[in-house]
C-alpha positions in Angstrom: 9.3 98.3 -43.8 11.2 97.3 -40.8 8.0 96.7 -38.6 6.8 94.2 -41.3 10.2 92.5 -41.6 10.0 92.3 -37.7 6.5 90.5 -37.9 7.7 88.2 -40.6 10.8 87.0 -38.5 8.5 86.4 -35.5 6.1 84.4 -37.3 8.7 82.2 -38.7 10.2 81.9 -35.1 6.8 80.6 -33.8 6.2 78.1 -36.8 9.9 76.7 -35.9 9.0 76.3 -32.2 5.6 74.6 -32.8 7.6 72.3 -35.4 10.0 71.5 -32.8 7.5 70.8 -30.1 5.3 68.6 -32.5 8.2 66.5 -33.5 9.4 66.1 -29.8 5.8 64.8 -28.7 5.5 62.6 -31.7 8.7 60.6 -30.7 8.1 60.6 -26.9 7.3 57.0 -25.5 3.9 56.3 -24.5 3.2 56.5 -20.6 3.4 53.1 -18.9 0.1 51.7 -17.9 -0.6 51.9 -14.0 -0.4 48.0 -14.0 3.0 48.0 -15.8 4.3 50.6 -13.2 2.9 48.4 -10.3 4.5 45.4 -11.7 7.9 46.9 -12.4 7.9 48.3 -8.7 7.1 44.8 -7.3 9.6 42.3 -6.4 9.6 38.9 -8.8 9.5 36.0 -6.1 9.8 33.1 -8.7 8.6 32.0 -12.1 6.1 29.2 -12.6 5.1 26.7 -15.5 3.0 28.5 -18.2 0.9 25.1 -18.6 0.1 25.1 -15.0 2.2 22.2 -14.1 3.6 21.7 -10.5 7.0 23.3 -11.6 8.7 26.5 -10.5 12.1 28.2 -11.0 13.9 31.0 -9.2 15.4 32.3 -12.5 13.7 32.8 -15.9 13.3 29.7 -18.0 11.4 28.0 -20.8 9.6 24.7 -21.0 10.1 21.9 -23.5 8.0 23.6 -25.9 9.9 27.0 -25.8 7.3 28.9 -23.7 8.7 31.4 -21.1 7.9 30.7 -17.7 5.7 33.3 -16.0 6.9 35.5 -13.1 5.0 35.6 -9.9 5.2 39.0 -8.0 5.3 39.5 -4.3 1.8 39.5 -2.9 0.2 37.5 -5.9 0.2 34.1 -4.2 -0.8 35.4 -0.8 -4.2 33.6 -1.3 -2.5 30.2 -1.8 -1.2 30.1 1.9 2.4 30.6 0.7 4.8 31.3 4.0 7.7 33.7 3.8 10.4 32.8 6.5 13.4 34.9 7.4 16.7 32.7 7.2 17.2 32.9 10.9 13.7 31.8 11.6 14.3 29.0 9.2 17.3 27.9 11.1 15.5 28.4 14.5 12.8 26.1 13.5 15.0 23.6 12.1 13.6 23.3 8.8 15.0 20.4 6.7 13.8 19.8 2.9 14.6 16.9 0.5 14.1 16.6 -3.2 11.4 14.6 -4.8 13.1 11.9 -6.9 12.6 8.6 -8.7 13.1 5.5 -6.4 12.2 1.8 -6.8 9.6 0.7 -3.8 8.7 -2.3 -2.7 5.1 -3.1 -1.7 5.1 -5.0 1.6 1.6 -6.9 2.6 1.3 -7.6 6.2 -0.9 -10.4 7.5 -1.4 -12.6 10.5 -1.6 -16.4 10.2 -1.7 -19.8 11.7 0.9 -22.9 11.5 -1.1 -25.8 10.2 -0.3 -29.3 9.2 0.4 -29.9 5.5 -2.5 -31.9 4.5 -0.6 -33.7 1.7 1.5 -35.4 4.3 -1.0 -36.9 6.7 -1.6 -40.7 6.9 -4.3 -42.5 8.8 -4.1 -46.0 10.1 -7.4 -47.4 9.5 -7.2 -51.2 8.8 -9.9 -52.7 6.1 -10.6 -55.6 7.9 -12.2 -56.2 11.8 -10.2 -57.4 14.6 -8.8 -56.7 18.0 -5.9 -54.5 19.3 -3.7 -57.0 21.0 -0.4 -54.9 21.8 0.7 -51.3 21.3 4.2 -50.4 20.6 3.2 -46.7 20.3 1.0 -45.7 23.0 0.9 -41.8 23.4 0.1 -38.8 21.2 2.9 -36.8 20.0 5.6 -39.3 19.8 7.9 -39.4 16.7 7.7 -42.4 14.4 9.9 -43.4 11.5 8.8 -45.1 8.4 8.2 -48.9 9.0 8.3 -48.7 12.8 5.8 -51.1 14.2 2.7 -49.1 16.0 0.5 -52.1 17.1 0.0 -55.8 16.9 -3.8 -56.7 16.1 -5.8 -60.0 15.7 -8.4 -60.8 13.0 -10.2 -64.0 12.5 -11.3 -63.0 9.1 -7.7 -62.3 8.2 -6.5 -65.8 9.7 -9.2 -67.7 7.9 -8.2 -66.0 4.6 -4.8 -66.9 5.1 -5.5 -70.4 5.9 -7.9 -70.4 2.7 -4.9 -69.4 0.4 -2.4 -72.0 2.1 -5.0 -74.9 1.7 -5.6 -73.8 -1.9 -2.0 -73.7 -2.8 -1.6 -77.2 -1.2 -4.5 -78.6 -3.1 -3.8 -77.1 -6.5 -6.9 -74.9 -6.5 -5.5 -71.9 -8.3 -8.7 -70.0 -8.6 -9.4 -70.2 -4.9 -5.9 -69.3 -4.2 -5.9 -66.3 -6.4 -9.1 -65.2 -4.9 -7.8 -65.5 -1.2 -4.7 -63.4 -2.4 -6.6 -60.7 -3.8 -8.6 -60.3 -0.8 -5.4 -59.9 1.1 -4.1 -57.3 -1.5 -7.3 -55.5 -1.2 -6.6 -55.3 2.7 -3.1 -53.8 2.1 -1.2 -56.7 3.4 2.3 -56.2 2.7 4.4 -59.2 1.2 6.6 -59.3 4.1 3.6 -59.4 6.6 2.0 -62.1 4.4 5.0 -64.2 5.0 4.9 -63.7 8.6 1.1 -64.4 8.8 1.9 -67.9 6.8 4.1 -69.0 9.7 1.9 -67.4 12.6 -1.6 -66.3 11.7 -2.5 -65.1 15.3 -1.4 -61.5 14.9 -0.4 -58.9 12.2 1.8 -55.9 13.1 0.7 -52.5 11.6 3.4 -50.3 10.8 4.1 -46.4 10.1 3.7 -45.7 6.7 5.8 -42.2 6.9 8.2 -40.4 9.0 6.1 -38.2 11.5 4.5 -37.9 14.7 1.4 -39.1 16.2 -1.2 -36.5 15.7 -4.1 -38.6 17.3 -4.2 -42.0 18.8 -7.5 -43.8 19.1 -6.3 -47.3 19.5 -6.5 -48.8 23.0 -5.2 -52.2 23.9 -7.8 -54.8 24.0 -10.5 -52.8 22.0 -12.3 -53.9 18.9 -12.4 -52.2 15.5 -14.4 -52.3 12.6 -13.3 -52.0 9.1 -12.3 -48.4 8.4 -12.0 -47.4 12.1 -9.0 -45.0 12.5 -6.4 -46.2 15.0 -3.7 -43.7 14.5 -3.4 -40.4 12.8 0.3 -39.4 11.9 1.8 -36.2 10.3 5.0 -35.3 8.6 5.9 -32.1 10.1 8.8 -31.5 7.6 7.1 -28.9 5.8 4.2 -27.0 7.2 1.6 -24.5 6.0 0.8 -20.9 7.3 -2.7 -20.0 6.6 -2.6 -16.1 6.2 -5.8 -13.9 6.2 -4.9 -11.1 3.7 -7.1 -7.9 3.8 -9.2 -7.3 0.8 -7.5 -4.0 -0.3 -4.2 -5.9 -0.3 -5.2 -9.0 -2.3 -4.1 -7.6 -5.7 -0.5 -7.4 -4.5 -0.5 -11.2 -3.9 0.6 -13.7 -6.4 1.5 -17.3 -6.6 5.3 -18.1 -6.0 5.8 -14.8 -4.3 8.7 -14.8 -1.7 7.3 -14.7 2.0 8.9 -13.8 5.2 7.4 -15.3 8.2 8.3 -14.3 11.9 7.0 -16.1 15.0 6.8 -14.6 18.4 8.6 -17.8 20.0 11.6 -17.0 17.9 12.0 -13.2 17.7 15.4 -13.1 16.2 14.7 -15.4 13.5 12.7 -15.2 10.1 11.6 -18.0 8.2 11.3 -18.2 4.2 8.6 -19.7 2.2 6.4 -18.9 -0.9 2.9 -18.5 -1.6 1.5 -21.7 -3.0 -2.4 -21.1 -2.9 -4.8 -18.0 -2.9 -8.4 -18.9 -2.0 -11.0 -18.2 -4.7 -13.7 -17.0 -2.2 -13.4 -14.0 0.0 -14.5 -14.4 3.8 -17.5 -12.0 4.1 -17.4 -11.9 7.9 -13.6 -10.7 8.1 -13.4 -9.2 4.6 -10.0 -11.3 4.1 -8.7 -13.7 1.6 -7.1 -16.9 2.9 -3.5 -17.2 1.3 -1.4 -20.5 2.0 2.3 -20.2 2.5 4.5 -23.3 2.3 7.4 -23.5 4.8 10.2 -25.9 5.3 10.4 -27.3 8.9 13.4 -29.4 9.0 14.2 -29.1 12.8 10.4 -29.2 13.7 10.5 -25.8 15.1 7.3 -24.5 13.7 4.4 -26.4 15.4 0.8 -26.5 14.2 -1.3 -23.9 16.1 1.4 -21.3 16.4 0.7 -17.7 15.4 2.8 -16.2 12.5 3.2 -12.7 11.1 3.5 -12.7 7.4 5.2 -10.3 5.2 4.8 -10.7 1.6 7.0 -8.4 -0.8 6.1 -7.1 -4.4 8.9 -5.2 -6.0 7.4 -1.7 -8.1 8.8 0.0 -10.9 10.5 3.4 -10.1 8.2 6.1 -9.3 8.4 9.6 -7.9 8.8 9.7 -4.2 9.0 11.7 -1.2 9.9 11.0 2.4 7.0 9.9 4.5 7.6 12.6 7.0 6.9 15.2 4.2 3.3 14.3 3.9 0.8 16.0 6.2 -2.3 13.8 6.2 -5.6 15.3 7.2 -7.6 12.2 6.4 -9.3 13.9 3.7 -6.4 15.2 1.8 -2.6 14.8 1.6 -0.5 17.9 1.5 3.1 18.5 1.0 5.2 22.0 1.6 7.1 22.9 -1.6 10.1 25.3 -0.9 9.7 27.3 -3.9 12.5 29.8 -3.2 14.8 30.6 -0.4 12.5 31.0 2.7 9.5 30.7 0.6 7.2 27.6 1.2 3.9 26.8 -0.7 1.4 23.9 0.3 0.7 21.6 -2.4 -2.2 18.9 -2.5 -0.8 15.7 -3.8 -2.3 12.2 -4.7 -0.2 9.3 -3.0 0.3 5.6 -4.3 2.4 2.8 -2.8 4.6 3.5 0.3 7.1 1.7 2.4 8.6 2.6 5.8 10.5 5.6 4.6 9.0 6.9 1.2 5.8 7.2 -0.3 4.9 7.5 -4.1 3.7 10.6 -5.5 1.1 10.1 -8.4 0.3 13.8 -9.0 0.6 17.2 -7.8 4.5 17.6 -7.6 7.4 17.4 -10.0 10.9 15.6 -10.0 13.3 17.6 -8.3 11.2 20.0 -6.2 12.3 20.3 -2.6 9.8 19.4 0.0 10.0 20.0 3.8 10.7 17.0 5.8 10.8 18.5 9.2 9.0 21.4 11.0 6.3 21.0 8.2 3.5 21.1 10.7 4.6 24.4 12.1 5.0 26.0 8.6 1.5 24.4 7.6 -0.1 25.9 10.5 1.1 29.3 9.8 -0.1 28.7 6.0 -3.6 27.7 6.9 -3.8 30.8 9.4 -2.6 33.1 6.2 -5.2 31.6 3.9 -7.9 32.0 6.4 -7.0 35.7 7.0 -7.0 36.1 3.3 -10.3 34.7 2.8 -11.8 36.9 5.6 -10.3 39.9 3.6 -11.7 38.8 0.3 -15.3 38.1 2.0 -15.3 41.6 3.4 -14.6 43.4 0.1 -18.1 43.0 -1.5 -19.7 44.7 1.5 -17.5 47.9 0.7 -18.7 47.7 -2.9 -22.2 47.5 -1.8 -21.9 50.8 0.4 -20.5 52.6 -2.7 -23.4 51.4 -4.9 -25.8 52.7 -2.2 -23.9 56.0 -2.2 -24.1 56.2 -5.9 -28.0 56.2 -5.8 -28.0 59.2 -3.4 -27.8 61.7 -6.0 -30.9 60.4 -7.7 -32.7 60.9 -4.7 -31.5 64.5 -4.1 -33.6 65.8 -7.0 -36.9 64.3 -5.9 -36.3 65.8 -2.4 -35.7 69.0 -4.0 -38.8 68.8 -6.1 -40.7 68.0 -3.1 -39.3 71.2 -1.3 -40.5 73.3 -4.4 -43.9 71.7 -4.5 -44.3 72.6 -0.8 -43.2 75.9 -1.3 -45.9 76.3 -4.0 
């Protein structure tokens, strides 16, 4: 009886132990996968935007749609050329960074030009009758003249006969003849005061300056004969001048009528002259690939002389845009790169698309987010190290397929062994 009880008790103990073992195995957490264990052991460098936008964060965060930023572990961004620098090395290189932020830029178009006479303020002295030059009161090119100043005295037989005809017709009461003679004098632009003088002395007529200006050309020679329409003097008013600027083809979209213009002249390096755009040529110069832009400048003191070279700056304010310092951009000629500080001591090269620029800042159209820190000093040294690391990473990846080929070749060797063994057997037979 006792052996039976002992066997029953032993069986119950075994059942109880098996139940406990089963229950413990059922509630034991599953073993972590190798990938999860590897991720837990690696260090999180930073968190990137889940949609692939150029935005990173050193701490966990969510985007505007509530999506969690994705962690980037150490070693995952090696192929991107990310550079890690110790704090002492950062200090030794003198690395400086600045945040990308919104700024209002002013696009400046620069061009060269030539000072010219305002064509609307020129006058030619060209009598409408024939005659001879009796006396020159202004006898040199470049002399300044004032409105109404005598330029020269002329004698014209045709003019004298017309004046006599008018006087005789008036004395004889021949109104039609007098009117015809007076019309001829009006067509010859004889002023009333000059006509009164001719009625007392018809031997000469004094021609006067019609504007304030300077003598640009003098063709009149004392004693010389002139025909109707011959130009005796060319006068120009230089109180306002033109600057004809040649604007490059790619800059013509930034030039508009009425824009403010700053003009500098080499003769006056400490002074700038303000004007405005008054005309843009409708045709492009095919030889120089430039568009002629006319700038009007006031010249009250006459310091701007026709023929002077001028440097023109045309400014165009732009709306606020994301900008970075010009020093932050590494331009290879094919692409433009900035170095983004994704974490303390970690720098990542980022290809960007640039827009307008001024002397200090350049607009970033794509590739960068507001608030991201870009390197502005020692960036060429960091970029060189980044390119080296990316090149080494590429070499490592290119060597991987070669190793895989060797494994595949080794995998085929077991298949060749039976054939070889079969050959030995056949030979043995």
